[in-house]
C-alpha positions as CSV (number, residue, x, y, z in Angstrom):
1,M,8.7,-26.2,-11.3
2,V,10.6,-23.4,-9.5
3,P,13.9,-22.7,-11.3
4,P,16.9,-23.9,-9.2
5,G,18.3,-20.3,-9.0
6,L,15.2,-19.2,-7.1
7,R,15.3,-21.9,-4.3
8,G,16.5,-21.5,-0.7
9,V,18.3,-18.5,0.7
10,L,21.4,-18.8,-1.6
11,P,20.0,-16.4,-4.3
12,V,19.3,-13.8,-1.6
13,V,22.8,-14.0,-0.3
14,L,24.3,-13.8,-3.8
15,A,22.0,-10.9,-4.6
16,C,23.2,-9.0,-1.4
17,L,26.8,-9.5,-2.3
18,A,26.3,-8.4,-5.9
19,L,24.3,-5.3,-4.8
20,A,26.8,-4.4,-2.2
21,A,29.6,-4.5,-4.8
22,G,27.4,-2.3,-7.1
23,Q,26.8,0.1,-4.3
24,R,30.5,0.4,-3.7
25,L,31.3,0.9,-7.4
26,F,28.5,3.4,-8.3
27,G,27.4,4.8,-5.0
28,G,29.2,8.1,-5.6
29,Q,27.6,8.8,-9.0
30,E,24.5,10.8,-8.0
31,F,22.7,10.9,-11.4
32,F,23.3,7.2,-12.1
33,V,22.1,6.3,-8.6
34,Y,18.9,8.4,-9.0
35,V,18.0,6.9,-12.4
36,A,18.9,3.4,-11.3
37,S,16.8,3.8,-8.2
38,L,13.9,5.1,-10.3
39,V,14.2,2.0,-12.5
40,G,14.2,-0.2,-9.4
41,V,11.1,1.4,-8.0
42,N,9.3,0.9,-11.3
43,V,10.4,-2.7,-11.4
44,V,8.8,-3.3,-8.0
45,L,5.6,-1.6,-9.1
46,A,5.4,-3.5,-12.4
47,V,6.1,-6.9,-10.9
48,S,3.6,-6.3,-8.0
49,L,0.9,-5.1,-10.4
50,N,1.5,-8.2,-12.6
51,V,0.4,-10.4,-9.6
52,V,-3.1,-8.9,-10.0
53,N,-3.4,-8.0,-13.6
54,G,-1.3,-10.8,-15.1
55,M,-1.4,-13.8,-12.8
56,T,-5.0,-13.3,-11.6
57,G,-6.5,-11.7,-14.7
58,Q,-8.0,-8.7,-12.9
59,F,-7.7,-5.1,-14.1
60,S,-6.5,-2.7,-11.5
61,I,-5.6,0.9,-12.6
62,G,-5.1,2.5,-9.1
63,H,-1.6,1.2,-8.3
64,A,-0.3,4.8,-7.7
65,G,-2.8,5.1,-4.8
66,F,-1.1,2.2,-3.0
67,M,2.3,3.7,-3.8
68,A,1.2,7.0,-2.4
69,V,-0.1,5.4,0.9
70,G,3.3,3.7,1.3
71,A,5.3,6.8,0.4
72,Y,3.5,9.0,2.9
73,A,3.3,6.4,5.6
74,A,7.0,5.7,5.4
75,G,8.0,9.3,5.0
76,R,5.8,10.5,7.8
77,L,7.3,7.9,10.1
78,S,10.9,8.7,9.1
79,L,10.5,12.4,9.8
80,P,10.6,12.1,13.6
81,L,13.2,9.4,13.4
82,G,15.6,11.5,11.5
83,D,17.7,12.3,14.6
84,V,17.1,9.0,16.4
85,A,19.8,6.4,16.7
86,V,19.5,2.8,18.0
87,S,21.8,2.4,20.9
88,G,24.5,-0.2,20.5
89,L,24.6,0.1,16.7
90,P,26.9,2.2,14.4
91,V,25.1,5.3,13.0
92,A,25.0,3.8,9.5
93,A,23.5,0.5,10.7
94,S,21.0,2.4,12.9
95,D,19.9,4.5,10.0
96,Q,19.3,1.5,7.8
97,L,17.4,-0.3,10.5
98,L,15.1,2.7,10.9
99,F,14.8,2.9,7.1
100,A,13.7,-0.8,7.0
101,V,11.1,-0.2,9.7
102,S,9.7,2.8,7.7
103,L,9.6,0.7,4.5
104,L,7.8,-2.1,6.3
105,A,5.3,0.4,7.8
106,G,4.6,1.8,4.3
107,G,4.1,-1.7,2.9
108,V,1.8,-2.7,5.8
109,A,-0.3,0.5,5.4
110,A,-0.7,-0.1,1.7
111,A,-1.5,-3.8,2.2
112,A,-4.2,-2.8,4.8
113,C,-5.7,-0.4,2.2
114,G,-5.5,-3.2,-0.4
115,F,-7.5,-5.4,1.9
116,V,-10.1,-2.8,2.7
117,V,-10.5,-1.9,-1.0
118,G,-10.1,-5.5,-2.3
119,L,-12.5,-7.3,0.0
120,P,-15.7,-5.7,-1.3
121,S,-14.5,-4.7,-4.8
122,L,-12.9,-7.9,-6.0
123,R,-16.4,-9.5,-6.2
124,L,-16.4,-7.3,-9.3
125,K,-14.5,-7.9,-12.5
126,G,-13.4,-6.1,-15.7
127,D,-14.5,-2.5,-16.2
128,Y,-16.2,-2.4,-12.8
129,L,-13.1,-3.3,-10.9
130,A,-11.0,-0.8,-12.9
131,I,-13.5,2.0,-12.0
132,V,-13.3,1.1,-8.3
133,T,-9.4,1.0,-8.3
134,L,-9.3,4.3,-10.3
135,G,-11.6,5.9,-7.7
136,F,-9.5,4.7,-4.8
137,G,-6.3,6.2,-6.4
138,E,-8.1,9.6,-6.8
139,I,-9.5,9.5,-3.3
140,V,-6.0,8.9,-1.8
141,R,-4.6,11.7,-3.9
142,V,-7.3,14.2,-2.9
143,I,-7.1,13.3,0.8
144,I,-3.3,13.8,0.8
145,Q,-3.7,17.1,-1.1
146,N,-6.1,18.4,1.6
147,T,-4.2,17.1,4.7
148,P,-1.8,19.7,6.2
149,A,-0.1,17.0,8.3
150,L,1.0,15.4,5.0
151,G,2.2,18.6,3.5
152,G,-1.0,19.2,1.4
153,A,-0.5,20.3,-2.2
154,L,3.0,21.5,-1.5
155,G,4.2,18.1,-0.6
156,L,6.2,16.5,2.3
157,S,9.8,17.5,2.6
158,G,12.6,16.9,5.0
159,I,12.4,13.1,4.8
160,P,15.8,11.6,5.7
161,Q,17.5,10.6,2.4
162,R,18.3,7.1,3.6
163,G,17.6,5.3,0.3
164,S,20.4,3.6,-1.6
165,L,21.0,1.6,-4.7
166,F,21.5,-1.4,-2.6
167,A,18.1,-1.0,-0.7
168,V,16.1,-0.3,-3.9
169,W,17.4,-3.2,-5.9
170,L,17.3,-5.6,-3.0
171,C,13.5,-4.8,-2.7
172,A,13.2,-5.3,-6.4
173,F,14.9,-8.6,-6.2
174,L,12.7,-9.7,-3.3
175,A,9.5,-8.6,-5.2
176,V,10.6,-10.7,-8.2
177,L,11.4,-13.7,-5.9
178,V,8.1,-13.5,-4.1
179,A,6.2,-13.2,-7.4
180,R,7.9,-16.2,-9.0
181,R,7.5,-18.4,-5.9
182,I,3.8,-17.5,-5.8
183,A,3.4,-18.3,-9.5
184,E,5.0,-21.7,-9.1
185,S,3.0,-22.6,-5.9
186,S,-0.4,-24.2,-5.5
187,H,-1.6,-20.7,-4.7
188,G,-0.3,-19.4,-8.0
189,R,-2.0,-22.3,-9.9
190,S,-5.3,-21.2,-8.3
191,L,-4.6,-17.6,-9.5
192,T,-3.9,-18.9,-13.0
193,A,-7.1,-20.9,-13.0
194,I,-9.0,-17.8,-12.0
195,R,-7.3,-15.9,-14.9
196,E,-8.1,-18.6,-17.5
197,D,-11.8,-19.2,-16.4
198,E,-13.1,-17.8,-13.2
199,V,-16.4,-19.7,-13.4
200,A,-14.7,-23.1,-14.0
201,A,-12.2,-22.4,-11.1
202,E,-15.1,-21.6,-8.7
203,A,-16.9,-24.8,-9.9
204,M,-13.7,-26.8,-9.0
205,G,-13.8,-25.4,-5.4
206,V,-11.4,-22.5,-5.7
207,N,-12.5,-19.6,-3.4
208,T,-12.0,-17.0,-6.1
209,T,-12.8,-13.9,-4.0
210,A,-10.4,-15.0,-1.2
211,Y,-7.5,-15.7,-3.7
212,K,-8.1,-12.4,-5.5
213,V,-8.0,-10.5,-2.2
214,R,-4.8,-12.2,-1.2
215,A,-3.2,-11.3,-4.6
216,F,-4.4,-7.8,-4.2
217,V,-2.9,-7.5,-0.7
218,V,0.5,-8.8,-1.8
219,S,0.4,-6.5,-4.8
220,A,-0.5,-3.5,-2.6
221,F,2.2,-4.3,0.0
222,F,5.0,-4.2,-2.6
223,A,3.5,-1.0,-4.2
224,G,3.7,0.5,-0.7
225,V,7.3,-0.6,-0.3
226,A,8.0,1.0,-3.7
227,G,6.4,4.2,-2.5
228,G,8.5,4.2,0.7
229,L,11.7,3.7,-1.4
230,F,10.7,6.6,-3.6
231,A,10.1,8.9,-0.7
232,H,13.6,8.3,0.6
233,F,15.6,9.2,-2.5
234,V,13.7,12.2,-3.8
235,P,13.9,15.6,-2.0
236,I,10.1,16.0,-1.8
237,I,7.0,14.0,-2.4
238,N,3.8,15.6,-3.5
239,P,0.4,14.4,-4.7
240,G,1.4,15.2,-8.3
241,S,3.8,12.2,-8.2
242,F,0.9,9.7,-7.7
243,T,-1.7,10.6,-10.2
244,F,-3.7,8.5,-12.6
245,V,-0.9,9.0,-15.1
246,K,1.5,7.2,-12.9
247,S,-0.9,4.3,-12.5
248,M,-1.2,4.1,-16.3
249,E,2.5,4.1,-16.7
250,V,2.7,1.0,-14.6
251,V,-0.2,-0.7,-16.5
252,V,1.6,0.0,-19.7
253,M,4.8,-1.7,-18.4
254,V,2.8,-4.8,-17.4
255,V,0.8,-5.0,-20.7
256,A,3.9,-4.3,-22.8
257,G,5.9,-7.0,-21.0
258,G,3.2,-9.6,-21.2
259,L,0.4,-10.2,-18.8
260,G,1.6,-13.0,-16.5
261,S,5.3,-12.7,-17.3
262,T,7.5,-11.5,-14.5
263,T,10.5,-11.1,-16.7
264,G,8.4,-9.3,-19.2
265,S,7.4,-6.8,-16.6
266,I,11.0,-6.3,-15.5
267,L,12.2,-5.7,-19.1
268,A,9.3,-3.3,-19.9
269,A,9.9,-1.4,-16.6
270,V,13.6,-0.9,-17.4
271,V,13.1,0.1,-21.0
272,L,10.1,2.5,-20.4
273,T,11.9,4.2,-17.5
274,L,15.2,4.7,-19.3
275,L,13.6,5.7,-22.6
276,P,12.4,9.1,-21.5
277,E,15.7,9.8,-19.8
278,A,17.6,8.9,-23.0
279,L,15.2,11.0,-25.1
280,R,15.6,14.0,-22.7
281,S,19.4,13.7,-22.9
282,G,19.3,13.5,-26.7
283,F,17.1,16.6,-27.0
284,N,19.3,18.6,-24.6
285,R,22.4,17.5,-26.5
286,F,21.2,18.4,-30.0
287,A,18.7,21.2,-29.4
288,G,20.2,22.9,-26.4
289,E,19.6,22.8,-22.6
290,G,15.9,22.8,-21.7
291,A,14.8,21.2,-24.9
292,G,14.5,17.9,-23.1
293,A,11.4,19.2,-21.3
294,V,9.5,18.4,-24.5
295,V,9.8,14.8,-23.7
296,D,7.6,15.2,-20.6
297,Q,4.9,16.7,-22.8
298,V,5.0,13.9,-25.4
299,R,5.7,10.9,-23.1
300,M,2.1,9.8,-22.5
301,P,1.1,10.1,-26.2
302,V,4.1,8.0,-27.1
303,Y,3.1,5.5,-24.5
304,G,-0.4,5.4,-25.9
305,L,0.9,5.0,-29.4
306,L,3.2,2.2,-28.2
307,L,0.2,0.4,-26.7
308,V,-1.8,0.7,-29.9
309,V,1.1,-0.6,-32.0
310,L,1.9,-3.4,-29.6
311,M,-1.7,-4.6,-29.3
312,L,-1.9,-4.7,-33.1
313,A,1.4,-6.4,-33.7
314,R,1.6,-8.6,-30.6
315,P,-1.5,-8.6,-28.4
316,Q,0.0,-10.9,-25.8
317,G,2.9,-8.5,-25.1
318,L,6.6,-9.0,-25.6
319,F,6.8,-12.3,-23.6
320,G,3.2,-13.4,-23.4
321,T,3.1,-15.6,-20.4
322,R,6.6,-16.9,-20.8
323,E,9.7,-16.4,-18.6
324,L,13.3,-16.3,-19.7
325,W,14.1,-19.5,-17.9
326,D,11.2,-21.2,-19.6
327,R,12.6,-20.3,-23.0
328,R,16.0,-21.7,-21.9
329,K,14.6,-25.0,-20.9
330,G,12.1,-25.2,-23.8
331,Q,9.1,-25.6,-21.4
332,G,7.5,-22.2,-21.6
333,A,3.8,-21.5,-21.6
334,R,2.1,-20.7,-24.8
335,P,3.0,-17.2,-26.2
């Protein structure tokens, strides 16, 4: 049953009001806005990947590829629109409308790539699917790196910085809302059946390939939107931001939070994004400026150690397949 707080348009209205208030209060604090925006982008990535890896039980490790497609598609579209204004609208409203169009274009481009990759490859499963998605991510990165129109290895700069705390967290909220409504729908129950036993689901008449492709497309769309958001609040985007390491960071967030748990993905994304920043600040404070760079060198080994410890202590992740509202009502899925 869908929680009452997720029904209708009321939660969207309330979220918009709360985010507008947050933008007004914290919009002038540049470092806070940057870190909070980074957290929001990672929440979108983790929640969207959870649709494939958690709800459907597949194993995709090429999410950074879809993020890159969305980032470059949105950024490349925004470049010629930097000095364009929609007649009849205030400048701020015109900029945000064009920003929304760019985000939508990035999401659609990534979703199209998700369909092209997913249609043939989602007949595979397990390690084979992981290898295909890994290959896709690397292909995208190499193509970008060797395409002068996309900035090549130096990256794409000059993208209008139209991103805001409001836009990032509104997209994060919408990603969570869509994920939960999918999970509680008949479509979501089919995805869960595929996760639990694909052979039995197919025997019961579920078109497993079609459902997996749809989940893949939805996941890719939101990854593209996350990439578009990222491109509009960083000074420059380059292929180094969308490597296999980035894909594995998102996988760690999903696994650590609990495969199938949207709230687990959110919590893990927040903690694992803020943890390096907190460690970097601590190193700089106690060991001098520049010492925080050590964090960047040890982050992935720490993530790997975290996965090992977590899999030994709690293989199902922090939340398992539960949600916070399930715990409150005492009707959660098994841990």
